[in-house]
PDB file of N, CA, C and O in Angstrom:
ATOM      1  N   MET A   1       4.967  68.603 -63.307  1.00  0.00           N
ATOM      2  CA  MET A   1       3.890  67.768 -63.612  1.00  0.00           C
ATOM      3  C   MET A   1       3.995  66.651 -63.871  1.00  0.00           C
ATOM      4  O   MET A   1       5.033  66.606 -64.532  1.00  0.00           O
ATOM      5  N   LYS A   2       3.521  65.467 -63.776  1.00  0.00           N
ATOM      6  CA  LYS A   2       3.287  64.268 -64.513  1.00  0.00           C
ATOM      7  C   LYS A   2       1.920  64.119 -64.761  1.00  0.00           C
ATOM      8  O   LYS A   2       1.036  64.631 -64.074  1.00  0.00           O
ATOM      9  N   ARG A   3       1.723  63.301 -65.904  1.00  0.00           N
ATOM     10  CA  ARG A   3       0.793  63.348 -67.207  1.00  0.00           C
ATOM     11  C   ARG A   3      -0.447  62.977 -66.394  1.00  0.00           C
ATOM     12  O   ARG A   3      -1.562  63.440 -66.638  1.00  0.00           O
ATOM     13  N   SER A   4      -0.070  61.754 -65.004  1.00  0.00           N
ATOM     14  CA  SER A   4      -1.733  61.460 -64.555  1.00  0.00           C
ATOM     15  C   SER A   4      -1.950  62.791 -63.649  1.00  0.00           C
ATOM     16  O   SER A   4      -3.036  62.835 -63.072  1.00  0.00           O
ATOM     17  N   ASP A   5      -1.258  63.641 -63.491  1.00  0.00           N
ATOM     18  CA  ASP A   5      -1.543  65.094 -62.631  1.00  0.00           C
ATOM     19  C   ASP A   5      -2.575  65.571 -63.488  1.00  0.00           C
ATOM     20  O   ASP A   5      -3.786  65.584 -63.268  1.00  0.00           O
ATOM     21  N   ALA A   6      -1.894  65.993 -64.579  1.00  0.00           N
ATOM     22  CA  ALA A   6      -2.649  66.805 -65.977  1.00  0.00           C
ATOM     23  C   ALA A   6      -4.089  66.019 -66.163  1.00  0.00           C
ATOM     24  O   ALA A   6      -5.104  66.712 -66.235  1.00  0.00           O
ATOM     25  N   ILE A   7      -4.161  65.010 -66.219  1.00  0.00           N
ATOM     26  CA  ILE A   7      -5.543  64.137 -66.662  1.00  0.00           C
ATOM     27  C   ILE A   7      -6.947  64.820 -66.150  1.00  0.00           C
ATOM     28  O   ILE A   7      -8.030  64.443 -66.598  1.00  0.00           O
ATOM     29  N   PRO A   8      -6.835  65.770 -65.255  1.00  0.00           N
ATOM     30  CA  PRO A   8      -8.389  66.335 -64.220  1.00  0.00           C
ATOM     31  C   PRO A   8      -8.606  67.438 -64.539  1.00  0.00           C
ATOM     32  O   PRO A   8      -9.637  68.053 -64.267  1.00  0.00           O
ATOM     33  N   TYR A   9      -6.959  68.166 -65.636  1.00  0.00           N
ATOM     34  CA  TYR A   9      -7.380  69.208 -66.032  1.00  0.00           C
ATOM     35  C   TYR A   9      -7.723  69.402 -67.591  1.00  0.00           C
ATOM     36  O   TYR A   9      -7.767  70.533 -68.077  1.00  0.00           O
ATOM     37  N   ILE A  10      -7.872  68.685 -68.062  1.00  0.00           N
ATOM     38  CA  ILE A  10      -8.315  68.396 -69.469  1.00  0.00           C
ATOM     39  C   ILE A  10      -9.596  68.904 -69.747  1.00  0.00           C
ATOM     40  O   ILE A  10     -10.660  68.284 -69.746  1.00  0.00           O
ATOM     41  N   SER A  11      -9.315  70.532 -70.075  1.00  0.00           N
ATOM     42  CA  SER A  11     -10.625  70.986 -70.536  1.00  0.00           C
ATOM     43  C   SER A  11     -10.832  70.749 -72.197  1.00  0.00           C
ATOM     44  O   SER A  11     -11.930  70.245 -72.431  1.00  0.00           O
ATOM     45  N   PHE A  12     -10.295  70.916 -72.987  1.00  0.00           N
ATOM     46  CA  PHE A  12     -10.699  70.479 -74.421  1.00  0.00           C
ATOM     47  C   PHE A  12      -9.818  69.170 -75.140  1.00  0.00           C
ATOM     48  O   PHE A  12      -8.725  68.853 -74.669  1.00  0.00           O
ATOM     49  N   CYS A  13     -10.282  68.599 -76.075  1.00  0.00           N
ATOM     50  CA  CYS A  13      -9.932  67.482 -76.925  1.00  0.00           C
ATOM     51  C   CYS A  13      -9.957  68.269 -78.047  1.00  0.00           C
ATOM     52  O   CYS A  13     -10.639  69.276 -78.239  1.00  0.00           O
ATOM     53  N   VAL A  14      -8.939  67.590 -78.983  1.00  0.00           N
ATOM     54  CA  VAL A  14      -8.843  68.075 -80.504  1.00  0.00           C
ATOM     55  C   VAL A  14      -7.604  67.173 -81.216  1.00  0.00           C
ATOM     56  O   VAL A  14      -6.523  66.826 -80.741  1.00  0.00           O
ATOM     57  N   ASP A  15      -8.081  66.979 -82.287  1.00  0.00           N
ATOM     58  CA  ASP A  15      -7.388  66.237 -83.213  1.00  0.00           C
ATOM     59  C   ASP A  15      -6.439  67.117 -84.192  1.00  0.00           C
ATOM     60  O   ASP A  15      -6.460  68.348 -84.215  1.00  0.00           O
ATOM     61  N   ASP A  16      -5.728  66.423 -84.878  1.00  0.00           N
ATOM     62  CA  ASP A  16      -4.675  67.257 -85.609  1.00  0.00           C
ATOM     63  C   ASP A  16      -5.325  67.932 -86.705  1.00  0.00           C
ATOM     64  O   ASP A  16      -4.701  68.799 -87.317  1.00  0.00           O
ATOM     65  N   ALA A  17      -6.601  67.610 -87.047  1.00  0.00           N
ATOM     66  CA  ALA A  17      -7.540  68.520 -87.941  1.00  0.00           C
ATOM     67  C   ALA A  17      -8.784  69.494 -87.480  1.00  0.00           C
ATOM     68  O   ALA A  17      -9.832  69.786 -88.055  1.00  0.00           O
ATOM     69  N   LEU A  18      -8.280  69.845 -86.308  1.00  0.00           N
ATOM     70  CA  LEU A  18      -8.971  70.878 -85.115  1.00  0.00           C
ATOM     71  C   LEU A  18     -10.353  70.667 -85.059  1.00  0.00           C
ATOM     72  O   LEU A  18     -11.173  71.585 -85.092  1.00  0.00           O
ATOM     73  N   ALA A  19     -10.722  69.082 -84.947  1.00  0.00           N
ATOM     74  CA  ALA A  19     -12.038  68.639 -84.936  1.00  0.00           C
ATOM     75  C   ALA A  19     -12.038  68.773 -83.248  1.00  0.00           C
ATOM     76  O   ALA A  19     -10.916  68.512 -82.814  1.00  0.00           O
ATOM     77  N   GLU A  20     -13.025  69.118 -82.171  1.00  0.00           N
ATOM     78  CA  GLU A  20     -13.100  68.812 -81.036  1.00  0.00           C
ATOM     79  C   GLU A  20     -13.695  67.572 -80.873  1.00  0.00           C
ATOM     80  O   GLU A  20     -14.685  67.123 -81.450  1.00  0.00           O
ATOM     81  N   ARG A  21     -12.896  66.995 -79.913  1.00  0.00           N
ATOM     82  CA  ARG A  21     -13.592  65.448 -79.786  1.00  0.00           C
ATOM     83  C   ARG A  21     -14.140  65.408 -78.058  1.00  0.00           C
ATOM     84  O   ARG A  21     -14.385  66.384 -77.348  1.00  0.00           O
ATOM     85  N   ARG A  22     -14.206  64.273 -77.778  1.00  0.00           N
ATOM     86  CA  ARG A  22     -14.762  63.928 -76.301  1.00  0.00           C
ATOM     87  C   ARG A  22     -13.134  63.417 -75.701  1.00  0.00           C
ATOM     88  O   ARG A  22     -12.158  63.150 -76.403  1.00  0.00           O
ATOM     89  N   ILE A  23     -13.216  63.394 -74.352  1.00  0.00           N
ATOM     90  CA  ILE A  23     -12.041  63.203 -73.669  1.00  0.00           C
ATOM     91  C   ILE A  23     -12.204  61.163 -73.667  1.00  0.00           C
ATOM     92  O   ILE A  23     -11.327  60.370 -73.322  1.00  0.00           O
ATOM     93  N   GLU A  24     -13.675  60.826 -74.195  1.00  0.00           N
ATOM     94  CA  GLU A  24     -13.071  59.624 -74.061  1.00  0.00           C
ATOM     95  C   GLU A  24     -12.905  58.728 -75.325  1.00  0.00           C
ATOM     96  O   GLU A  24     -12.914  57.502 -75.432  1.00  0.00           O
ATOM     97  N   ASP A  25     -12.722  59.894 -76.414  1.00  0.00           N
ATOM     98  CA  ASP A  25     -12.297  59.192 -77.649  1.00  0.00           C
ATOM     99  C   ASP A  25     -10.485  59.711 -77.731  1.00  0.00           C
ATOM    100  O   ASP A  25      -9.889  59.944 -78.782  1.00  0.00           O
ATOM    101  N   MET A  26      -9.893  59.795 -76.341  1.00  0.00           N
ATOM    102  CA  MET A  26      -8.447  60.275 -76.140  1.00  0.00           C
ATOM    103  C   MET A  26      -7.901  59.158 -76.381  1.00  0.00           C
ATOM    104  O   MET A  26      -8.444  58.195 -75.839  1.00  0.00           O
ATOM    105  N   PRO A  27      -6.779  58.904 -77.175  1.00  0.00           N
ATOM    106  CA  PRO A  27      -5.757  57.952 -77.263  1.00  0.00           C
ATOM    107  C   PRO A  27      -4.651  57.571 -76.550  1.00  0.00           C
ATOM    108  O   PRO A  27      -3.952  58.574 -76.696  1.00  0.00           O
ATOM    109  N   ALA A  28      -4.027  56.835 -75.898  1.00  0.00           N
ATOM    110  CA  ALA A  28      -2.951  57.054 -74.583  1.00  0.00           C
ATOM    111  C   ALA A  28      -1.984  57.429 -75.095  1.00  0.00           C
ATOM    112  O   ALA A  28      -0.957  57.399 -74.416  1.00  0.00           O
ATOM    113  N   ASN A  29      -1.908  57.990 -76.655  1.00  0.00           N
ATOM    114  CA  ASN A  29      -0.403  58.756 -76.664  1.00  0.00           C
ATOM    115  C   ASN A  29      -0.786  59.838 -77.433  1.00  0.00           C
ATOM    116  O   ASN A  29      -0.155  60.065 -78.466  1.00  0.00           O
ATOM    117  N   ALA A  30      -2.107  60.849 -76.973  1.00  0.00           N
ATOM    118  CA  ALA A  30      -2.795  61.763 -77.078  1.00  0.00           C
ATOM    119  C   ALA A  30      -1.448  62.796 -75.995  1.00  0.00           C
ATOM    120  O   ALA A  30      -0.974  62.549 -74.886  1.00  0.00           O
ATOM    121  N   ARG A  31      -1.200  63.986 -76.991  1.00  0.00           N
ATOM    122  CA  ARG A  31       0.009  64.832 -76.135  1.00  0.00           C
ATOM    123  C   ARG A  31      -1.045  65.343 -75.211  1.00  0.00           C
ATOM    124  O   ARG A  31      -2.234  65.030 -75.273  1.00  0.00           O
ATOM    125  N   LEU A  32      -0.478  66.196 -74.306  1.00  0.00           N
ATOM    126  CA  LEU A  32      -1.472  66.974 -73.306  1.00  0.00           C
ATOM    127  C   LEU A  32      -0.722  68.410 -73.075  1.00  0.00           C
ATOM    128  O   LEU A  32       0.301  68.470 -72.393  1.00  0.00           O
ATOM    129  N   VAL A  33      -1.175  69.308 -73.555  1.00  0.00           N
ATOM    130  CA  VAL A  33      -0.762  71.109 -73.371  1.00  0.00           C
ATOM    131  C   VAL A  33      -1.518  71.547 -72.695  1.00  0.00           C
ATOM    132  O   VAL A  33      -2.746  71.473 -72.719  1.00  0.00           O
ATOM    133  N   GLY A  34      -0.352  72.407 -71.543  1.00  0.00           N
ATOM    134  CA  GLY A  34      -1.158  72.740 -70.687  1.00  0.00           C
ATOM    135  C   GLY A  34      -0.375  74.481 -70.425  1.00  0.00           C
ATOM    136  O   GLY A  34       0.800  74.721 -70.703  1.00  0.00           O
ATOM    137  N   TRP A  35      -1.422  75.579 -69.806  1.00  0.00           N
ATOM    138  CA  TRP A  35      -0.932  76.651 -69.616  1.00  0.00           C
ATOM    139  C   TRP A  35      -1.373  76.573 -67.910  1.00  0.00           C
ATOM    140  O   TRP A  35      -2.272  75.783 -67.620  1.00  0.00           O
ATOM    141  N   GLN A  36      -0.818  77.285 -66.947  1.00  0.00           N
ATOM    142  CA  GLN A  36      -0.853  77.539 -65.593  1.00  0.00           C
ATOM    143  C   GLN A  36      -1.790  79.241 -65.788  1.00  0.00           C
ATOM    144  O   GLN A  36      -1.448  80.338 -66.231  1.00  0.00           O
ATOM    145  N   CYS A  37      -3.178  78.646 -65.145  1.00  0.00           N
ATOM    146  CA  CYS A  37      -3.924  79.669 -65.493  1.00  0.00           C
ATOM    147  C   CYS A  37      -4.716  80.049 -63.672  1.00  0.00           C
ATOM    148  O   CYS A  37      -5.748  79.785 -63.055  1.00  0.00           O
ATOM    149  N   GLY A  38      -3.784  80.593 -63.521  1.00  0.00           N
ATOM    150  CA  GLY A  38      -3.687  81.078 -61.678  1.00  0.00           C
ATOM    151  C   GLY A  38      -3.181  79.958 -60.945  1.00  0.00           C
ATOM    152  O   GLY A  38      -2.000  79.616 -61.010  1.00  0.00           O
ATOM    153  N   PHE A  39      -4.503  79.067 -59.877  1.00  0.00           N
ATOM    154  CA  PHE A  39      -3.572  78.821 -59.323  1.00  0.00           C
ATOM    155  C   PHE A  39      -3.636  76.995 -59.903  1.00  0.00           C
ATOM    156  O   PHE A  39      -2.786  76.148 -59.630  1.00  0.00           O
ATOM    157  N   GLU A  40      -5.131  76.742 -60.898  1.00  0.00           N
ATOM    158  CA  GLU A  40      -5.358  75.807 -61.791  1.00  0.00           C
ATOM    159  C   GLU A  40      -4.745  75.887 -62.944  1.00  0.00           C
ATOM    160  O   GLU A  40      -4.599  77.002 -63.445  1.00  0.00           O
ATOM    161  N   PRO A  41      -4.209  74.608 -63.675  1.00  0.00           N
ATOM    162  CA  PRO A  41      -3.610  74.585 -65.077  1.00  0.00           C
ATOM    163  C   PRO A  41      -4.694  74.177 -65.994  1.00  0.00           C
ATOM    164  O   PRO A  41      -5.500  73.353 -65.562  1.00  0.00           O
ATOM    165  N   LEU A  42      -4.840  74.643 -67.237  1.00  0.00           N
ATOM    166  CA  LEU A  42      -6.027  74.578 -68.275  1.00  0.00           C
ATOM    167  C   LEU A  42      -4.820  73.551 -69.223  1.00  0.00           C
ATOM    168  O   LEU A  42      -3.712  73.913 -69.619  1.00  0.00           O
ATOM    169  N   PHE A  43      -5.403  72.354 -69.381  1.00  0.00           N
ATOM    170  CA  PHE A  43      -4.903  71.380 -70.805  1.00  0.00           C
ATOM    171  C   PHE A  43      -5.870  71.253 -71.839  1.00  0.00           C
ATOM    172  O   PHE A  43      -7.086  71.219 -71.650  1.00  0.00           O
ATOM    173  N   VAL A  44      -5.205  71.172 -73.107  1.00  0.00           N
ATOM    174  CA  VAL A  44      -5.725  70.515 -74.350  1.00  0.00           C
ATOM    175  C   VAL A  44      -5.313  69.470 -74.637  1.00  0.00           C
ATOM    176  O   VAL A  44      -4.099  69.415 -74.834  1.00  0.00           O
ATOM    177  N   ALA A  45      -6.201  68.078 -74.801  1.00  0.00           N
ATOM    178  CA  ALA A  45      -5.463  66.944 -75.341  1.00  0.00           C
ATOM    179  C   ALA A  45      -5.333  66.883 -76.700  1.00  0.00           C
ATOM    180  O   ALA A  45      -6.387  66.677 -77.302  1.00  0.00           O
ATOM    181  N   VAL A  46      -4.181  67.021 -77.461  1.00  0.00           N
ATOM    182  CA  VAL A  46      -4.117  66.691 -78.624  1.00  0.00           C
ATOM    183  C   VAL A  46      -3.500  65.740 -79.269  1.00  0.00           C
ATOM    184  O   VAL A  46      -2.377  65.427 -78.872  1.00  0.00           O
ATOM    185  N   TRP A  47      -4.193  64.921 -80.637  1.00  0.00           N
ATOM    186  CA  TRP A  47      -3.747  63.718 -81.264  1.00  0.00           C
ATOM    187  C   TRP A  47      -3.874  63.821 -82.684  1.00  0.00           C
ATOM    188  O   TRP A  47      -4.487  64.741 -83.225  1.00  0.00           O
ATOM    189  N   SER A  48      -3.409  63.063 -83.183  1.00  0.00           N
ATOM    190  CA  SER A  48      -3.608  62.781 -84.824  1.00  0.00           C
ATOM    191  C   SER A  48      -4.817  61.837 -84.995  1.00  0.00           C
ATOM    192  O   SER A  48      -4.910  60.731 -84.461  1.00  0.00           O
ATOM    193  N   TYR A  49      -5.844  62.481 -85.906  1.00  0.00           N
ATOM    194  CA  TYR A  49      -7.043  61.785 -86.462  1.00  0.00           C
ATOM    195  C   TYR A  49      -6.265  60.509 -87.222  1.00  0.00           C
ATOM    196  O   TYR A  49      -6.751  59.379 -87.184  1.00  0.00           O
ATOM    197  N   LEU A  50      -5.819  60.613 -87.468  1.00  0.00           N
ATOM    198  CA  LEU A  50      -5.097  59.143 -88.194  1.00  0.00           C
ATOM    199  C   LEU A  50      -4.041  58.246 -86.586  1.00  0.00           C
ATOM    200  O   LEU A  50      -2.913  57.753 -86.595  1.00  0.00           O
ATOM    201  N   ASP A  51      -4.505  58.307 -86.058  1.00  0.00           N
ATOM    202  CA  ASP A  51      -3.998  57.486 -84.459  1.00  0.00           C
ATOM    203  C   ASP A  51      -4.579  56.128 -84.867  1.00  0.00           C
ATOM    204  O   ASP A  51      -5.804  56.031 -84.929  1.00  0.00           O
ATOM    205  N   GLY A  52      -3.886  55.178 -85.123  1.00  0.00           N
ATOM    206  CA  GLY A  52      -4.763  53.790 -85.145  1.00  0.00           C
ATOM    207  C   GLY A  52      -4.793  53.337 -86.280  1.00  0.00           C
ATOM    208  O   GLY A  52      -4.687  52.122 -86.447  1.00  0.00           O
ATOM    209  N   THR A  53      -4.911  54.010 -87.103  1.00  0.00           N
ATOM    210  CA  THR A  53      -5.452  53.708 -88.755  1.00  0.00           C
ATOM    211  C   THR A  53      -4.586  52.842 -89.149  1.00  0.00           C
ATOM    212  O   THR A  53      -3.402  53.161 -89.039  1.00  0.00           O
ATOM    213  N   ASP A  54      -4.947  51.443 -89.743  1.00  0.00           N
ATOM    214  CA  ASP A  54      -3.955  50.789 -90.401  1.00  0.00           C
ATOM    215  C   ASP A  54      -3.520  50.081 -89.124  1.00  0.00           C
ATOM    216  O   ASP A  54      -3.170  48.927 -89.368  1.00  0.00           O
ATOM    217  N   GLY A  55      -3.459  50.320 -88.209  1.00  0.00           N
ATOM    218  CA  GLY A  55      -2.282  49.614 -86.796  1.00  0.00           C
ATOM    219  C   GLY A  55      -1.354  50.247 -86.566  1.00  0.00           C
ATOM    220  O   GLY A  55      -0.412  49.767 -85.935  1.00  0.00           O
ATOM    221  N   ILE A  56      -1.357  51.385 -86.970  1.00  0.00           N
ATOM    222  CA  ILE A  56      -0.064  52.418 -87.050  1.00  0.00           C
ATOM    223  C   ILE A  56      -0.333  53.440 -85.843  1.00  0.00           C
ATOM    224  O   ILE A  56      -1.369  54.103 -85.813  1.00  0.00           O
ATOM    225  N   PRO A  57       0.197  53.490 -85.309  1.00  0.00           N
ATOM    226  CA  PRO A  57      -0.218  54.967 -84.276  1.00  0.00           C
ATOM    227  C   PRO A  57       0.746  56.001 -84.817  1.00  0.00           C
ATOM    228  O   PRO A  57       1.894  55.823 -85.225  1.00  0.00           O
ATOM    229  N   SER A  58       0.077  57.068 -84.741  1.00  0.00           N
ATOM    230  CA  SER A  58       0.677  58.681 -85.252  1.00  0.00           C
ATOM    231  C   SER A  58       1.027  58.976 -83.780  1.00  0.00           C
ATOM    232  O   SER A  58       0.258  58.520 -82.935  1.00  0.00           O
ATOM    233  N   ARG A  59       2.052  59.655 -83.393  1.00  0.00           N
ATOM    234  CA  ARG A  59       2.277  60.627 -82.242  1.00  0.00           C
ATOM    235  C   ARG A  59       3.083  61.845 -82.893  1.00  0.00           C
ATOM    236  O   ARG A  59       4.063  61.863 -83.637  1.00  0.00           O
ATOM    237  N   LEU A  60       2.306  62.847 -82.334  1.00  0.00           N
ATOM    238  CA  LEU A  60       2.482  64.114 -82.360  1.00  0.00           C
ATOM    239  C   LEU A  60       3.586  64.578 -81.900  1.00  0.00           C
ATOM    240  O   LEU A  60       3.788  64.018 -80.822  1.00  0.00           O
ATOM    241  N   ASP A  61       4.810  65.654 -82.257  1.00  0.00           N
ATOM    242  CA  ASP A  61       5.862  65.789 -81.888  1.00  0.00           C
ATOM    243  C   ASP A  61       5.400  67.213 -80.651  1.00  0.00           C
ATOM    244  O   ASP A  61       4.259  67.674 -80.684  1.00  0.00           O
ATOM    245  N   ASP A  62       6.407  67.727 -79.691  1.00  0.00           N
ATOM    246  CA  ASP A  62       6.136  68.881 -78.531  1.00  0.00           C
ATOM    247  C   ASP A  62       5.335  69.920 -79.474  1.00  0.00           C
ATOM    248  O   ASP A  62       4.267  70.455 -79.177  1.00  0.00           O
ATOM    249  N   ASP A  63       6.101  70.107 -80.731  1.00  0.00           N
ATOM    250  CA  ASP A  63       6.037  71.555 -81.363  1.00  0.00           C
ATOM    251  C   ASP A  63       4.789  71.663 -82.490  1.00  0.00           C
ATOM    252  O   ASP A  63       4.385  72.664 -83.083  1.00  0.00           O
ATOM    253  N   GLU A  64       4.404  70.503 -82.555  1.00  0.00           N
ATOM    254  CA  GLU A  64       3.100  70.522 -83.338  1.00  0.00           C
ATOM    255  C   GLU A  64       1.770  69.865 -82.162  1.00  0.00           C
ATOM    256  O   GLU A  64       0.563  69.931 -82.398  1.00  0.00           O
ATOM    257  N   ALA A  65       2.128  69.517 -81.449  1.00  0.00           N
ATOM    258  CA  ALA A  65       0.942  69.385 -80.285  1.00  0.00           C
ATOM    259  C   ALA A  65       0.476  71.384 -79.826  1.00  0.00           C
ATOM    260  O   ALA A  65      -0.466  72.113 -80.139  1.00  0.00           O
ATOM    261  N   GLU A  66       1.284  71.506 -79.279  1.00  0.00           N
ATOM    262  CA  GLU A  66       1.401  73.057 -78.663  1.00  0.00           C
ATOM    263  C   GLU A  66       0.859  74.059 -79.998  1.00  0.00           C
ATOM    264  O   GLU A  66       0.189  75.063 -79.757  1.00  0.00           O
ATOM    265  N   GLU A  67       1.152  73.748 -81.141  1.00  0.00           N
ATOM    266  CA  GLU A  67       0.665  74.788 -82.383  1.00  0.00           C
ATOM    267  C   GLU A  67      -0.982  74.347 -82.179  1.00  0.00           C
ATOM    268  O   GLU A  67      -1.899  75.108 -81.867  1.00  0.00           O
ATOM    269  N   ILE A  68      -1.058  73.002 -82.432  1.00  0.00           N
ATOM    270  CA  ILE A  68      -2.742  72.850 -82.902  1.00  0.00           C
ATOM    271  C   ILE A  68      -3.209  73.366 -81.549  1.00  0.00           C
ATOM    272  O   ILE A  68      -4.264  73.992 -81.651  1.00  0.00           O
ATOM    273  N   ALA A  69      -2.787  73.295 -80.459  1.00  0.00           N
ATOM    274  CA  ALA A  69      -4.063  73.403 -79.011  1.00  0.00           C
ATOM    275  C   ALA A  69      -3.826  75.119 -79.265  1.00  0.00           C
ATOM    276  O   ALA A  69      -4.829  75.820 -79.396  1.00  0.00           O
ATOM    277  N   THR A  70      -2.646  75.651 -79.317  1.00  0.00           N
ATOM    278  CA  THR A  70      -2.567  77.158 -79.169  1.00  0.00           C
ATOM    279  C   THR A  70      -3.829  77.504 -80.712  1.00  0.00           C
ATOM    280  O   THR A  70      -4.539  78.500 -80.571  1.00  0.00           O
ATOM    281  N   GLU A  71      -3.932  77.025 -81.476  1.00  0.00           N
ATOM    282  CA  GLU A  71      -4.816  77.445 -82.585  1.00  0.00           C
ATOM    283  C   GLU A  71      -6.219  77.478 -82.441  1.00  0.00           C
ATOM    284  O   GLU A  71      -7.061  78.308 -82.782  1.00  0.00           O
ATOM    285  N   PHE A  72      -6.305  76.064 -81.686  1.00  0.00           N
ATOM    286  CA  PHE A  72      -7.706  75.833 -81.156  1.00  0.00           C
ATOM    287  C   PHE A  72      -7.713  76.995 -80.193  1.00  0.00           C
ATOM    288  O   PHE A  72      -7.925  78.008 -80.859  1.00  0.00           O
ATOM    289  N   LEU A  73      -7.632  77.165 -79.452  1.00  0.00           N
ATOM    290  CA  LEU A  73      -7.789  78.065 -78.363  1.00  0.00           C
ATOM    291  C   LEU A  73      -8.117  79.562 -78.943  1.00  0.00           C
ATOM    292  O   LEU A  73      -9.033  80.356 -78.732  1.00  0.00           O
ATOM    293  N   CYS A  74      -6.993  79.583 -79.738  1.00  0.00           N
ATOM    294  CA  CYS A  74      -7.092  81.444 -80.561  1.00  0.00           C
ATOM    295  C   CYS A  74      -8.222  81.038 -81.654  1.00  0.00           C
ATOM    296  O   CYS A  74      -8.789  82.044 -82.083  1.00  0.00           O
ATOM    297  N   GLU A  75      -8.692  79.834 -82.211  1.00  0.00           N
ATOM    298  CA  GLU A  75      -9.804  80.074 -83.383  1.00  0.00           C
ATOM    299  C   GLU A  75     -10.994  79.503 -82.901  1.00  0.00           C
ATOM    300  O   GLU A  75     -12.013  79.903 -83.464  1.00  0.00           O
ATOM    301  N   HIS A  76     -11.116  78.772 -82.112  1.00  0.00           N
ATOM    302  CA  HIS A  76     -12.575  78.144 -81.746  1.00  0.00           C
ATOM    303  C   HIS A  76     -13.036  78.431 -80.647  1.00  0.00           C
ATOM    304  O   HIS A  76     -14.240  78.319 -80.419  1.00  0.00           O
ATOM    305  N   LYS A  77     -12.298  78.794 -79.885  1.00  0.00           N
ATOM    306  CA  LYS A  77     -12.217  79.334 -78.411  1.00  0.00           C
ATOM    307  C   LYS A  77     -11.860  80.686 -78.077  1.00  0.00           C
ATOM    308  O   LYS A  77     -11.043  81.047 -77.230  1.00  0.00           O
ATOM    309  N   ARG A  78     -12.875  81.700 -79.171  1.00  0.00           N
ATOM    310  CA  ARG A  78     -12.358  83.024 -79.665  1.00  0.00           C
ATOM    311  C   ARG A  78     -11.950  83.511 -78.035  1.00  0.00           C
ATOM    312  O   ARG A  78     -12.629  83.296 -77.031  1.00  0.00           O
ATOM    313  N   GLY A  79     -10.707  84.186 -78.110  1.00  0.00           N
ATOM    314  CA  GLY A  79     -10.238  85.173 -77.211  1.00  0.00           C
ATOM    315  C   GLY A  79      -9.375  84.961 -75.961  1.00  0.00           C
ATOM    316  O   GLY A  79      -8.857  85.746 -75.167  1.00  0.00           O
ATOM    317  N   TRP A  80      -9.402  83.677 -76.062  1.00  0.00           N
ATOM    318  CA  TRP A  80      -8.682  82.839 -74.775  1.00  0.00           C
ATOM    319  C   TRP A  80      -7.151  83.690 -74.506  1.00  0.00           C
ATOM    320  O   TRP A  80      -6.762  83.820 -73.345  1.00  0.00           O
ATOM    321  N   PHE A  81      -6.540  84.106 -75.367  1.00  0.00           N
ATOM    322  CA  PHE A  81      -5.478  84.917 -74.992  1.00  0.00           C
ATOM    323  C   PHE A  81      -5.873  85.948 -75.285  1.00  0.00           C
ATOM    324  O   PHE A  81      -6.334  86.314 -76.366  1.00  0.00           O
ATOM    325  N   ALA A  82      -5.726  86.508 -74.344  1.00  0.00           N
ATOM    326  CA  ALA A  82      -6.388  87.948 -74.132  1.00  0.00           C
ATOM    327  C   ALA A  82      -5.646  89.040 -74.766  1.00  0.00           C
ATOM    328  O   ALA A  82      -6.248  90.063 -75.091  1.00  0.00           O
ATOM    329  N   ILE A  83      -4.213  88.890 -74.996  1.00  0.00           N
ATOM    330  CA  ILE A  83      -3.360  90.182 -75.751  1.00  0.00           C
ATOM    331  C   ILE A  83      -2.708  88.898 -76.495  1.00  0.00           C
ATOM    332  O   ILE A  83      -3.444  88.480 -77.389  1.00  0.00           O
ATOM    333  N   THR A  84      -1.692  88.288 -76.361  1.00  0.00           N
ATOM    334  CA  THR A  84      -1.096  87.396 -77.315  1.00  0.00           C
ATOM    335  C   THR A  84      -0.994  85.956 -77.263  1.00  0.00           C
ATOM    336  O   THR A  84      -1.447  85.424 -76.249  1.00  0.00           O
ATOM    337  N   LYS A  85      -0.519  85.268 -78.102  1.00  0.00           N
ATOM    338  CA  LYS A  85      -0.758  83.870 -78.220  1.00  0.00           C
ATOM    339  C   LYS A  85       0.762  83.727 -76.792  1.00  0.00           C
ATOM    340  O   LYS A  85       1.811  84.368 -76.856  1.00  0.00           O
ATOM    341  N   ARG A  86       0.412  82.786 -75.738  1.00  0.00           N
ATOM    342  CA  ARG A  86       1.351  82.587 -74.875  1.00  0.00           C
ATOM    343  C   ARG A  86       2.175  80.823 -75.100  1.00  0.00           C
ATOM    344  O   ARG A  86       1.628  79.813 -75.540  1.00  0.00           O
ATOM    345  N   GLU A  87       3.130  80.930 -74.780  1.00  0.00           N
ATOM    346  CA  GLU A  87       3.899  79.919 -75.072  1.00  0.00           C
ATOM    347  C   GLU A  87       3.552  78.559 -73.758  1.00  0.00           C
ATOM    348  O   GLU A  87       3.805  78.706 -72.563  1.00  0.00           O
ATOM    349  N   ALA A  88       3.134  77.704 -74.179  1.00  0.00           N
ATOM    350  CA  ALA A  88       2.946  76.447 -73.453  1.00  0.00           C
ATOM    351  C   ALA A  88       3.562  76.416 -72.154  1.00  0.00           C
ATOM    352  O   ALA A  88       4.659  76.974 -72.178  1.00  0.00           O
ATOM    353  N   ASP A  89       3.204  75.908 -70.904  1.00  0.00           N
ATOM    354  CA  ASP A  89       3.596  75.715 -69.763  1.00  0.00           C
ATOM    355  C   ASP A  89       4.043  74.200 -69.583  1.00  0.00           C
ATOM    356  O   ASP A  89       4.883  73.815 -68.770  1.00  0.00           O
ATOM    357  N   TYR A  90       3.393  73.467 -70.413  1.00  0.00           N
ATOM    358  CA  TYR A  90       3.536  71.910 -70.041  1.00  0.00           C
ATOM    359  C   TYR A  90       3.404  71.516 -71.520  1.00  0.00           C
ATOM    360  O   TYR A  90       2.615  72.159 -72.213  1.00  0.00           O
ATOM    361  N   VAL A  91       4.065  70.578 -72.023  1.00  0.00           N
ATOM    362  CA  VAL A  91       3.789  69.767 -73.143  1.00  0.00           C
ATOM    363  C   VAL A  91       3.872  68.361 -72.970  1.00  0.00           C
ATOM    364  O   VAL A  91       4.860  67.867 -73.514  1.00  0.00           O
ATOM    365  N   LEU A  92       3.195  67.645 -72.428  1.00  0.00           N
ATOM    366  CA  LEU A  92       3.393  66.039 -71.900  1.00  0.00           C
ATOM    367  C   LEU A  92       2.565  64.938 -72.908  1.00  0.00           C
ATOM    368  O   LEU A  92       2.604  63.731 -72.668  1.00  0.00           O
TER     369      LEU A  92
END
């Protein structure tokens, strides 16, 4: 899946301080972490709250982005993973 294909499936946006954000706030270097949920994927856009501070963009690596997205779904959207945490199907 390409990044442009994933954008319509973004359900949540969060920064690395686990603050829920608006999709309009999403920087171009946000990581898109997704899980295939039946026929449609669910994506969480994740980025560092420090992005753009002092003109220095900060990009999260795959593991950091996946960990933040998983934690967000487990802690803030309780019960998202019915039994156990699942590894992401996509990290874009």
